[in-house]
N, C-alpha and C positions, 0 to 999 in steps of 0.2 A: 505493502499501500504509498509507504512514502518514496516509494520511484515512481510509481503513478501520481503522484504530488507531483514529483519533480518534471516531469512530460509535461503536466497538463502548465504546468511554470513556466516552463520552455517557451511552449507551444502560445499564448496568451500574447499578445500585443504587447508592446511596450508604451510604457504612460506613453510617451513623449510624441506619438506616431497616431491618437488618437486622437480625431477632429471634433471637436463640439462646435456645438450654434453658430459660437461666435464666432469658429475657423471659417465656417462657411460662409458666415456673407463676408469672410475677408475675401474667400476665392471669388467670389459672384463679384466682388470691387477689381481684385484684378483682371478676369472676365471679361466687363465694361471698359478697363482701358485697352483693353486687346484690340474687340472690336470695332473703338474710338478710331484707334488708331487702322481697321483695316476701311473703314469707310472712307476714311481724307483719302485713302490711298486711291479706294479703285471706282469711287465717286467721286475728285475733286485733281486729284493729279493723273492717276492716267488718263482721262477723258483729255485735261487740258493736251499733256504730252501727243495724244495721237492726231489731233485738231478735231474735235469730236464736236460738230456743231449744235448740240444741243446741251452740249458741258454745264451752260449758264444752267438751269433749268439743275440737271440733274447736282451741278456743286451747289447751288441754296442749297438743295435737300438731304445730299448726304452733308456738308459742313451743319444745316439741324443736327442731323442723325449721327454724327461724331459727337454732338455740344452736351445734348441730350446724353448722351451714352456715358459724357464726362460727370452729368449730372447725378444719376444713377450710379456711378461709378463713392461719388460723396455718400448720398442716401445708403448706400451700403456701409460705407466706411463711420455713418453718425451711429451707424444701427447694428455693427460688430461692437465696438467699445460698451455701449449701453445695455447689449447682452449680457457681455462679460462683465457686466459691475453687476449683472440684476443672478446672473446665473452662474456661465465660471466662463474658464478658457483655457486650452492646452499649453502644455511651459513653452512650444514653437507659436503662440498665439500675436506677441509681440513680435518675431521675426516674421511671421506672413504678412502682419502690417502697414514693415515698413516695405515686403517686397513687393506686396499691393498695392502701395502706394505710392512707389517708385515708375511703376510701370502706368497706372493713372493719373498722378498729378504730376508725374515729370516725364519720361517717356512722351506721352499721347497727346496734352500739350506745347513740349517741345515742336515734337512733327507739327503738328502743327502750327503754329508760325515756320516751319523749313518747308512748310507745302506752298502755306502763304507766299514767302518770300519767292515762292516759283512760281505763282501763276498771278500776282497782282500785277497791275501796267506799274504802276512808280516803283514796284520794292524792286532791292536789288539783292540778290542771290545769296551773295557770299554772306552779306552783315547780316542779312536773315539768318544765314545759320549762324551766326557766331552768336546773334540773339536764342539762338532754338541752347546753343549750349550753352548758354550762361545761365535756361532757364532754367536745365534739368539739371548743371555741377549746384546752382544753388538751392535746390532738392534734394540731393544727394547728402550734400555738404547740410540742411534742417536737419537730414532723418537719421543722422548719422548725429551731431549733436543731441538730438532727442532722446535719443540709447545711450547719451552719456551724462547731460545734466538734468541734474535735476530740481525741479522751478515747484514754490509755492501751487498746491491746487487751487485749483483754479484758473489758473492762466496758461498760456505758448508764452513762449520767448519767439518771438516773428512768426512773421503771416502762417496758420498753418498754411501744409500742400494743397488741401483743397482748394484755399477759402484762393491761393495766389493761382492756383491752375485753371479758375475759372476767369479773376480778374484777366489772366493773360489772356483769355477767349475772349473774354470782353471787348478789349483795347482789338486785337484784333479783328473783328463783327462790325466794332465803332464804323473802319474805312475808316480814316484819320492819314491825313497825308505818311508817309513811311518813315521820318525821321522824326516824326511826334511817338509814331503806333514803335517802333524800335527804342527809346528811351524811356516811357514808358512799359512798356519788358521789361526794360533794364533794371526801370525801378521798383517794379517789382520783385525783382529777381531780387534784388536790394531787405526789400523789407522781408522776404521769408526769410535773408540767414542773419537782419539785424537785431537788436536786444529789444524792441520795440514791445511790448506787451497787445496780449490779443487775448480775452475769454475765451475759455472752453465750452461749445456749443452744450450747455448741461440745462436744465430744466425748461423754462421758458425761454431760453435762449433755443432753446435745440430745437419746440418747436418753433420760433422763427424764424431757423433756420432751412427747416425741411417746407413753411410752407415759401420763403422766397425761392427754393426750388421748387416745387412743382407751379409757382409762378410764372419762372424761369424754364421751364420746361414747355405753357400758353404759348410762352412771347414765341419761345421758335418755330416752336407748332403754325401760328400765327404767320411765320414769318416766311416760312418753306411751303407753304402753299398758298404765299403769295396774297392770303389773305386781305381786306384791306384795312390800311395803316395797318398796317403789321411790321414795315420796315421803320417806321415810326415809332410803334414799343418797340423793335427790339434796340434798336440804337436808346431807345430811355431806360429799356432793360441795364442795354448796360454801360450808361452812365449812372443810374442808378449803384448798378457794382464796383466802379471804380472811386463812388466818392463814398460809402462803404468800407471799402480797402486804408481811406486813408483819415476816417472818422472814425469808427468803432476805435482804432488804440489813443486815440487825444481821450474819451471819456474814461477808457480804463486809465490812463496817466493822471487823468483829474480826478477819479475816486482814490486812486494810487496819492496823491497830494491831501485832497481830502485828509482819508486816515490816516496822512503823518500829522499834520497838524493838530489835529481832534486826537492820538500820542501823546505830544507834545502840553497839551492847554492839559489832557488830564496827568503826566505829569510834574508838571510845575502844582497843579494842585494836591499835589500827593504832596509836593514839599512843601505847600504852609501848614503855618503853626497851628 
């Protein structure tokens, strides 16, 4: 009987190889990122290279699909953290999350920028490639730092990679002049590796983020199917994404300053006789 028990223990799958529900959501994140690259290639880049006469309409649908898939990846990334806190995550959950984020929020938006530089009329391919590399390296550095640096509860150091990826594609979809687009992309990459604090999406903030993602999907769908006012709605949504990227850390900084002043007042009050 002891020998049978030893055999069962050897045949049992190691704990580190068992996937939890949270890990399954994380793999959904990676799948969405890969499919975003697929639609960017087959619907935008290949029609442009082959000179397809219908490439404009196809590019619009494929660009919207690619960005919607990145939004879906952000939803998976949001929920895998919530599920991991409520239930459990496997020992390899953190590594899976970083690798999936690298695909969906590093490779996919960087590739989107690269293809933009190849198909846009006023773009410079080599400069766009440089901007894409900057975005990819910013996400790599951010994810590596996230694994090594311990931040206070409820805060991120630097713009979160999902938010940064959506900001990058919003900049591209705004169709600004090339130089302005490139500078905004590089600025977003800097925010991702900066020490600027961003609040973690929990509670009401998580609900607000999910609502914004759903609204963004609707705006992209309206734009893709050429709905009345769809272009204006999309540009408005992209502009709001950029504004939020700049305003959210200001609120976090203001809150930190207020907390610091409150602590100083309490300390002075405690020193009074």
